[in-house]
N, CA and C atoms as a LAMMPS dump frame, in Angstrom:
ITEM: TIMESTEP
0
ITEM: NUMBER OF ATOMS
294
ITEM: BOX BOUNDS ff ff ff
-5.0000000000000000e+02 5.0000000000000000e+02
-5.0000000000000000e+02 5.0000000000000000e+02
-5.0000000000000000e+02 5.0000000000000000e+02
ITEM: ATOMS id mol type element x y z
1 1 1 N 206.778 477.417 124.381
2 1 2 C 206.977 476.74 125.63
3 1 3 C 205.952 477.198 126.66
4 2 1 N 205.643 478.461 126.648
5 2 2 C 204.684 478.983 127.624
6 2 3 C 203.331 478.317 127.527
7 3 1 N 202.907 478.017 126.303
8 3 2 C 201.598 477.378 126.103
9 3 3 C 201.562 475.972 126.675
10 4 1 N 202.713 475.334 126.73
11 4 2 C 202.783 473.967 127.241
12 4 3 C 203.279 473.908 128.683
13 5 1 N 203.466 475.057 129.318
14 5 2 C 204.034 475.093 130.659
15 5 3 C 203.276 474.193 131.632
16 6 1 N 201.951 474.25 131.639
17 6 2 C 201.176 473.427 132.577
18 6 3 C 201.419 471.943 132.346
19 7 1 N 201.557 471.549 131.099
20 7 2 C 201.822 470.14 130.802
21 7 3 C 203.208 469.723 131.299
22 8 1 N 204.183 470.615 131.182
23 8 2 C 205.504 470.32 131.718
24 8 3 C 205.444 470.184 133.237
25 9 1 N 204.732 471.087 133.894
26 9 2 C 204.595 471.038 135.352
27 9 3 C 203.917 469.739 135.775
28 10 1 N 202.859 469.34 135.076
29 10 2 C 202.169 468.088 135.386
30 10 3 C 203.091 466.883 135.205
31 11 1 N 204.054 466.991 134.309
32 11 2 C 205.013 465.908 134.087
33 11 3 C 206.162 465.956 135.091
34 12 1 N 206.124 466.942 136.007
35 12 2 C 207.159 467.063 137.029
36 12 3 C 208.385 467.822 136.561
37 13 1 N 208.233 468.637 135.523
38 13 2 C 209.366 469.385 134.954
39 13 3 C 209.199 470.882 135.197
40 14 1 N 210.306 471.582 135.161
41 14 2 C 210.322 473.042 135.306
42 14 3 C 211.045 473.627 134.113
43 15 1 N 210.392 474.524 133.393
44 15 2 C 211.023 475.228 132.274
45 15 3 C 211.819 476.396 132.841
46 16 1 N 213.023 476.567 132.33
47 16 2 C 213.862 477.725 132.653
48 16 3 C 214.416 478.272 131.348
49 17 1 N 214.499 479.578 131.258
50 17 2 C 215.178 480.219 130.135
51 17 3 C 216.374 480.945 130.729
52 18 1 N 217.534 480.74 130.13
53 18 2 C 218.743 481.42 130.598
54 18 3 C 219.239 482.316 129.477
55 19 1 N 219.26 483.614 129.753
56 19 2 C 219.762 484.589 128.78
57 19 3 C 221.185 484.971 129.132
58 20 1 N 222.043 485.041 128.147
59 20 2 C 223.408 485.504 128.345
60 20 3 C 223.446 487.016 128.31
61 21 1 N 222.721 487.617 129.22
62 21 2 C 222.571 489.07 129.224
63 21 3 C 222.349 489.552 130.657
64 22 1 N 222.151 490.848 130.813
65 22 2 C 221.984 491.447 132.132
66 22 3 C 220.669 491.034 132.779
67 23 1 N 220.605 491.219 134.083
68 23 2 C 219.386 490.924 134.832
69 23 3 C 218.222 491.777 134.329
70 24 1 N 218.49 493.029 134.027
71 24 2 C 217.44 493.921 133.515
72 24 3 C 216.89 493.423 132.186
73 25 1 N 217.758 492.994 131.287
74 25 2 C 217.296 492.47 129.985
75 25 3 C 216.49 491.184 130.184
76 26 1 N 216.901 490.349 131.128
77 26 2 C 216.157 489.114 131.422
78 26 3 C 214.77 489.45 131.952
79 27 1 N 214.677 490.457 132.822
80 27 2 C 213.366 490.887 133.348
81 27 3 C 212.464 491.375 132.218
82 28 1 N 213.022 492.207 131.355
83 28 2 C 212.232 492.737 130.228
84 28 3 C 211.782 491.619 129.3
85 29 1 N 212.654 490.658 129.043
86 29 2 C 212.324 489.515 128.197
87 29 3 C 211.162 488.729 128.814
88 30 1 N 211.254 488.47 130.111
89 30 2 C 210.194 487.728 130.813
90 30 3 C 208.873 488.49 130.763
91 31 1 N 208.936 489.799 130.942
92 31 2 C 207.719 490.617 130.888
93 31 3 C 207.119 490.617 129.483
94 32 1 N 207.961 490.752 128.477
95 32 2 C 207.489 490.759 127.094
96 32 3 C 206.805 489.441 126.745
97 33 1 N 207.417 488.342 127.168
98 33 2 C 206.851 487.018 126.894
99 33 3 C 205.664 486.675 127.786
100 34 1 N 205.544 487.429 128.899
101 34 2 C 204.586 487.058 129.945
102 34 3 C 204.852 485.614 130.351
103 35 1 N 206.13 485.329 130.562
104 35 2 C 206.601 483.97 130.819
105 35 3 C 206.056 483.418 132.137
106 36 1 N 205.436 482.234 132.082
107 36 2 C 204.948 481.588 133.303
108 36 3 C 206.063 480.771 133.969
109 37 1 N 207.29 480.94 133.511
110 37 2 C 208.438 480.214 134.04
111 37 3 C 209.565 481.21 134.272
112 38 1 N 210.565 480.831 135.071
113 38 2 C 211.675 481.748 135.349
114 38 3 C 212.531 482.028 134.118
115 39 1 N 212.947 483.286 134.007
116 39 2 C 213.918 483.704 132.998
117 39 3 C 215.13 484.195 133.791
118 40 1 N 216.241 483.49 133.644
119 40 2 C 217.433 483.769 134.429
120 40 3 C 218.454 484.557 133.612
121 41 1 N 219.336 485.235 134.319
122 41 2 C 220.364 486.057 133.695
123 41 3 C 221.736 485.41 133.892
124 42 1 N 222.524 485.364 132.825
125 42 2 C 223.874 484.816 132.863
126 42 3 C 224.8 485.791 132.127
127 43 1 N 225.041 486.977 132.721
128 43 2 C 225.799 488.011 132.007
129 43 3 C 227.222 487.605 131.635
130 44 1 N 227.839 486.704 132.39
131 44 2 C 229.187 486.243 132.028
132 44 3 C 229.135 485.077 131.049
133 45 1 N 227.927 484.625 130.737
134 45 2 C 227.691 483.533 129.793
135 45 3 C 228.364 482.231 130.218
136 46 1 N 228.434 482.01 131.526
137 46 2 C 229.075 480.805 132.061
138 46 3 C 228.37 479.538 131.581
139 47 1 N 227.048 479.557 131.565
140 47 2 C 226.29 478.39 131.114
141 47 3 C 226.524 478.169 129.621
142 48 1 N 226.516 479.234 128.854
143 48 2 C 226.753 479.135 127.415
144 48 3 C 228.121 478.482 127.143
145 49 1 N 229.153 478.937 127.886
146 49 2 C 230.498 478.394 127.69
147 49 3 C 230.568 476.933 128.126
148 50 1 N 229.954 476.621 129.254
149 50 2 C 229.987 475.242 129.758
150 50 3 C 229.317 474.27 128.779
151 51 1 N 228.251 474.728 128.124
152 51 2 C 227.527 473.877 127.184
153 51 3 C 228.011 474.036 125.743
154 52 1 N 229.127 474.764 125.583
155 52 2 C 229.744 474.982 124.272
156 52 3 C 228.776 475.597 123.267
157 53 1 N 228.088 476.63 123.7
158 53 2 C 227.134 477.343 122.842
159 53 3 C 227.792 478.608 122.301
160 54 1 N 228.826 478.407 121.536
161 54 2 C 229.547 479.541 120.951
162 54 3 C 228.78 480.099 119.764
163 55 1 N 229.066 481.346 119.462
164 55 2 C 228.416 481.982 118.311
165 55 3 C 228.859 481.301 117.022
166 56 1 N 227.948 481.261 116.06
167 56 2 C 228.208 480.666 114.758
168 56 3 C 227.857 481.705 113.709
169 57 1 N 228.845 482.213 113.009
170 57 2 C 228.68 483.271 112.011
171 57 3 C 227.857 484.431 112.592
172 58 1 N 228.221 484.839 113.797
173 58 2 C 227.563 485.981 114.431
174 58 3 C 226.221 485.689 115.088
175 59 1 N 225.736 484.449 115.004
176 59 2 C 224.448 484.096 115.607
177 59 3 C 224.708 483.25 116.851
178 60 1 N 224.076 483.623 117.949
179 60 2 C 224.256 482.88 119.193
180 60 3 C 223.609 481.506 119.106
181 61 1 N 224.358 480.479 119.401
182 61 2 C 223.783 479.135 119.473
183 61 3 C 222.875 479.044 120.69
184 62 1 N 221.832 478.261 120.572
185 62 2 C 220.918 478.013 121.681
186 62 3 C 220.873 476.514 121.916
187 63 1 N 220.2 476.118 122.977
188 63 2 C 220.063 474.69 123.245
189 63 3 C 218.792 474.443 124.033
190 64 1 N 218.217 473.286 123.794
191 64 2 C 217.123 472.767 124.61
192 64 3 C 217.728 471.626 125.407
193 65 1 N 217.55 471.673 126.712
194 65 2 C 218.234 470.734 127.599
195 65 3 C 217.252 470.191 128.627
196 66 1 N 217.377 468.913 128.92
197 66 2 C 216.628 468.325 130.035
198 66 3 C 217.67 467.846 131.038
199 67 1 N 217.548 468.352 132.26
200 67 2 C 218.43 467.978 133.357
201 67 3 C 217.569 467.281 134.399
202 68 1 N 217.999 466.098 134.843
203 68 2 C 217.194 465.39 135.836
204 68 3 C 217.409 465.98 137.227
205 69 1 N 216.711 465.44 138.207
206 69 2 C 216.765 465.981 139.572
207 69 3 C 218.129 465.815 140.227
208 70 1 N 218.973 464.961 139.652
209 70 2 C 220.326 464.765 140.172
210 70 3 C 221.347 465.636 139.45
211 71 1 N 220.876 466.478 138.535
212 71 2 C 221.77 467.372 137.802
213 71 3 C 222.426 466.742 136.585
214 72 1 N 221.938 465.582 136.168
215 72 2 C 222.492 464.889 135.008
216 72 3 C 221.741 465.328 133.754
217 73 1 N 222.483 465.752 132.736
218 73 2 C 221.86 466.132 131.468
219 73 3 C 221.386 464.87 130.769
220 74 1 N 220.084 464.779 130.53
221 74 2 C 219.48 463.613 129.886
222 74 3 C 219.166 463.856 128.415
223 75 1 N 219.135 465.137 128.019
224 75 2 C 218.794 465.491 126.638
225 75 3 C 219.405 466.849 126.366
226 76 1 N 220.05 466.98 125.227
227 76 2 C 220.538 468.293 124.804
228 76 3 C 220.494 468.346 123.285
229 77 1 N 219.981 469.428 122.781
230 77 2 C 219.933 469.65 121.339
231 77 3 C 220.351 471.094 121.097
232 78 1 N 221.525 471.257 120.5
233 78 2 C 222.045 472.59 120.201
234 78 3 C 221.519 473.041 118.847
235 79 1 N 221.33 474.351 118.703
236 79 2 C 220.82 474.898 117.447
237 79 3 C 221.408 476.276 117.205
238 80 1 N 221.45 476.669 115.942
239 80 2 C 221.88 478.019 115.579
240 80 3 C 220.664 478.922 115.46
241 81 1 N 219.567 478.372 114.993
242 81 2 C 218.334 479.136 114.849
243 81 3 C 217.637 479.241 116.202
244 82 1 N 217.53 480.45 116.782
245 82 2 C 216.922 480.582 118.101
246 82 3 C 215.442 480.211 118.14
247 83 1 N 214.789 480.081 117.002
248 83 2 C 213.37 479.715 116.99
249 83 3 C 213.171 478.198 117.049
250 84 1 N 214.261 477.436 116.951
251 84 2 C 214.157 475.975 116.953
252 84 3 C 213.499 475.451 118.213
253 85 1 N 213.801 476.062 119.351
254 85 2 C 213.236 475.547 120.609
255 85 3 C 211.717 475.608 120.605
256 86 1 N 211.151 476.536 119.86
257 86 2 C 209.689 476.586 119.757
258 86 3 C 209.156 475.345 119.05
259 87 1 N 209.87 474.902 118.035
260 87 2 C 209.459 473.729 117.274
261 87 3 C 209.665 472.444 118.062
262 88 1 N 210.56 472.479 119.032
263 88 2 C 210.899 471.28 119.791
264 88 3 C 210.052 471.091 121.044
265 89 1 N 209.158 471.991 121.332
266 89 2 C 208.412 471.935 122.584
267 89 3 C 207.748 470.59 122.821
268 90 1 N 207.072 470.067 121.833
269 90 2 C 206.38 468.786 122.001
270 90 3 C 207.374 467.632 122.159
271 91 1 N 208.488 467.703 121.441
272 91 2 C 209.528 466.681 121.588
273 91 3 C 210.077 466.678 123.015
274 92 1 N 210.318 467.863 123.551
275 92 2 C 210.808 467.982 124.925
276 92 3 C 209.767 467.463 125.92
277 93 1 N 208.509 467.8 125.696
278 93 2 C 207.451 467.349 126.597
279 93 3 C 207.382 465.82 126.602
280 94 1 N 207.467 465.214 125.438
281 94 2 C 207.456 463.749 125.367
282 94 3 C 208.636 463.148 126.128
283 95 1 N 209.782 463.803 126.043
284 95 2 C 210.977 463.289 126.726
285 95 3 C 210.82 463.322 128.234
286 96 1 N 210.168 464.342 128.788
287 96 2 C 210.02 464.414 130.253
288 96 3 C 208.84 463.583 130.753
289 97 1 N 207.93 463.219 129.887
290 97 2 C 206.769 462.42 130.301
291 97 3 C 207.119 460.958 130.482
292 98 1 N 208.269 460.517 129.986
293 98 2 C 208.629 459.092 130.092
294 98 3 C 209.691 458.86 131.12
């Protein structure tokens, strides 16, 4: 996602990563990734629960989501494999460009 960040920005989109962990862990994650986008902390996992991202056989479900400027979810794809969002980057970019 970081490699495509400028293309998302040009399309009028903002990438956010939300970790179900402490603020300190989110900071370290952002530093490790050298993320050009915000990495947010959700220690109570409120977003995870709202989007029904429950653990599956001990693995945390993840999701790629597009929310419009009015707060309406226009795209959501849940996954068990946390690396899936890397494969979906171009699909997500195409979705926000139209």
